[in-house]
N, C-alpha and C positions, 0 to 999 in steps of 0.2 A: 659033178661035184656033190658033196654031201650037204644036206641042209636039214634043219628042224622045221617041218612043215605041218600044216593042218588043213583038213578038208571041210571043217566047220568050226565055228567059234564055240567057246565054252570054257570048261575048267582046264587046268594045265594038262590033264590026261589026253586032250585032243592032239597033242604033239605026236608026230611020227618022224623017225630019223631015216631019211631016204636019199636015194640018188635023184638028182634033178639036172636038167641041162645047164651047162656053164653059161654065165651071163655074157652078152655081147657088148663089145666096146664101141661106144658112139664116137664119131670124129671129134667131138668136143669133150669126151669123157675119158675115164680111166677104169681099169679093172684092178682090184687088189686081191692079193692072197691074204685072207683074214687071219689075224693072229689073236685078236681079243674082241669080244662083243660086250659092250656095256648095256645091260638090260635097263631100259628107261621105263618110267611109269606109264607112258603112252603105249609101250609094247604090251604090257600086261593088260591094259584096258582094251586094246585092239584085239588081243587074243580072246578076251572074255566076251566081246560082242561088237567088235568094230567091223569096218568094211573090208571085204576080201577082194583084192584086185587081180588075183589069179587063182587057179585051181590045179594043184594045191597052192596054198598061200605061204610065202616066207615073210614073216613079220620082222620088224626091227628097224629102229632109227639110226643107231650109232655103232660103228665098228672101226677098228684101226688095223693096219696091216702094211704090206709091201706092194708097191705098184708093179704089176706084171705085164700090163698093157697100157699104152697111152695112145689116144686118138691122133690122127694126122694134124688136127688143128690145135692140139695142146702144146703150149710153149713153156709153161712154167713148172711142169712136173715131168719126171723122167722115170724110166724103169729102174727098179731097185731102191727108190726113195721110200722112206717111211712116212705114212700119212695117217690121219684120222678123218673119217668120212661121216657124213650125215645124209640121210635120204628118207623118203616116205616109208620105205619098207626094204626088206632084203638083207638085213644085218645078220640074221640067224643062219648063216651059211658059211661054207669054207671059202667062197669067192663072192665078190660083190662088184657091181658096176654102178658108178655114179658120175654125174657131170664133174669136170675138173674144178668148177667153182664151188663144189660141195666138199672139197678136201682141203685140209690144212697140214702143213709140214710139221713133223715131229722133230724137235731139236735133239741133237746128240746128247746122250746122257739121260734122257727121259725114258723110262721104261714104257714099252708099247702098251702094256696093260693099263698104266695110269693115263696115258694119252687117250685111250679109248673112252675115258670117263669124262672128258672135259667139255666139248663144245656145247651140248644142249644144256647141261646143268649150270655151267658158269655163264653161258650166254643168256640163259633165261633169268638167272639171279641178277645179273647186271642190268638187264632191261627192267626187271621188276623194281629194283632199288632206285635206279638213277634215271633212266630214260623216261619211264612212266611214273615211278614212285617219287621222284624229285627229292630223294633223301639228302639231307645236309648234315654236316658235322654238328654234334650236340643234340640231335634229335633222337627220339626213342623209337625203335623199330621192333616189331614182334614178328618172328619167323615161325610160322606154323610148320610142324614136321621138321624140326631142326636136324634130325639124324639122317634124313634122306639126301639124295644127290643135290637137288636144288637148295635144300635147307642148309647143308654143310657149306656150300658155295656162298650162300647169302650171309650166313653168320660171319664168314671170313671177310667178305667184301665190305659188309657194313661196319664191322669192327675196324677194318683198315681205313675206312672213310671217317672215323671219329664219332660214330653213332653209339648210343647206349643200346646194347643188344639184348633183347628178350627172346627166348626160344621155348618151344614146347617139344616134348618127347614122351614116350610111353613108359619110361622107367627112370628112376633116380640114377641108375648106372649110366644110361645114355646121356643124361644131363651132366653128370660129372665129367664125362669125356668131352662134351661140348665146351666146357670151360677152357680147355686147351686151345680151342679154335677161335676164342674171342667172345664167347657168350658171357654176359654180365649177370643175367637173372634167368633161371630156368623154372619151367612150370610142368609138372607131371600131369598130363591131361587124363591119364587113366585113374588118377586119385583125386586131383584138385579141381575145383570149379574154375574154369579158365577166366571168365569175366571177373569174378571176385578176386582172383589172384592178381590180375593186371591192375585193377583198381587199387588194391592194397599196395602193390609195389610202386605205384605212381602217385600215391596220395590223392586218388580219385580223379586225376587229370587225364588218364588214358595215354595211349601211345600216339605218336604222330603218323606212323605207317605200319600197316600189317601186310606181309607177303603170305598169301594163302593158296597153296597148291592142293588143298584137301577138298574144299567145296562142301556142298550139302549143308548139314546142320552146323558144321564147323564155321562155314562162311557167315552164318547168322550170328555166331558168337564173335567172330572177327569184327563185324560191324558194331558190336557193343563195346569193343575194346579201344576204339579211337576217341580222341578228344576233339577239341575245337579245331577246325580245319584239317582234321585227320583224313588220311587216305587209306583205302584198302585196295590192294592189287590182287585180283583173283587170276590164277594161272592153272588151268587144268581142273580136274575133278576126281582126284584119287579115291575119294570116298564112294564114288559112283552114286552119290545122293541126288535126289530130285526134289528140290524144295523151292518154293516161291518166297520172295522177300518184299516187304513193304519199305520202299526207299524214301517215302515222303518225309520221314523223321530226319533224314540227313540234311535237308535244307536248313533247318533251324540252327545247325551248327556248322554250316558251310563245309560239309564233308563230301567226299567223292569216292566212287568205286570205279575202278578201271580194269578191264579185261586185257590180258596180255597173251599173245601167241608169238613166240619167237620165229616160227616158220614164215610168218607174213613178211618179215624183213631180213631173213637170214642171208639172202643173196646180196644185200646192200653192202657197200664198202664199209659203212659204219660198223655193222655187226661182224662182218668178216675180220676187220681189223681188231675189234674188241676180243673176239674169240682167239685170234692168234696171240694177242698180248697175254691172255690168260694161260694159254698153252706154254708160252715162253716163261711166264711167272712160275708155273708149276715146275717146269724144267730147272729153273734157277733156285727153287726152294722158297720162293716168296709166297706161294699159295700151296695148299696141300690137297691131295686126293687120297681118300681112304677106300681101299678095296676090302670089303668084308669077307667075301668068299668067292672061289672060282669053281665052276662046274664044267665038265666036258660038254661039247655041243650036243652029243647024243642024249645028255641028261637035261635038256631044256625044260622038260616038265618038272623035274625036281627043283631046278633053279627058280622057275616062276612060282612054284608052291612055297618055296622058302621066302621069296619076297612077300607073298601074300600073307605069310605068317607074322609079318612085322617084327621079325627078330633082327633084321640087318641093321648095321650101323655103317652107312656109306654105300658103296656100289657092289652089285653082284655081277660077276662076269661069266661069260661062256667062252671056252677056248676050244677051237676046232681040233 
């Protein structure tokens, strides 16, 4: 099969488009013919400097396609079925093998390209907002990086839950688009001081919850944006920043910081059910997925470079 591989981590130019052996089907697993790859933030970070589990390495968490093999012990999936899959690596390829428990059915009528974008962003956003962020109707939530995959999902889910939604983005144009997804107040982080803007928009009360997938210096600002009993959920480190924080000041306001990693619980029935419900909601038009741009698999380097340019609004796909 064809795959976008690399022999060392680094800039997007490390990618090579090569033939590699077809993946093997486990008795409890499936193999899919990949139709669309959603490039996740973790894919970009791993390519830049993450762990390589093979040589050459095929990076990538999330891909959708058609089941072409099913293991002898697989009972609930069949050959020819459309699914979206999640795994530790291997998405940037024309075929992929995963455990059957790491696949979700794609409903009729939902484009496979959109299905490829759902499990990790929507599952992560749901956990950040509700399972660990404890968001309630009427509360104020700040979504850092609102135009990204997790950000767009979080804006929609928090608006649907009755929260007042604040979001950041790098341009006024992106913020204007976010209004159609449920954002109430937008902050252009490239121009405005984030903490000052939040204080102004909340009459100095701060927000109740911040969802922060950026990390680094932005996480330090997130901590300054919460009010009494405020919560910050940190999920990932898209900024690649390395910064220490003095958390002692949180005690005086009974504030909390929680780290979230969807992968720790993605195999649980709770998360599997949550992700399937979001897939079904997108299929029914109750939630939206935005595909910004598609690249051919052979152009993985261009796709990763485009993501790193921060031009995208929504997801960037690879198509074998």
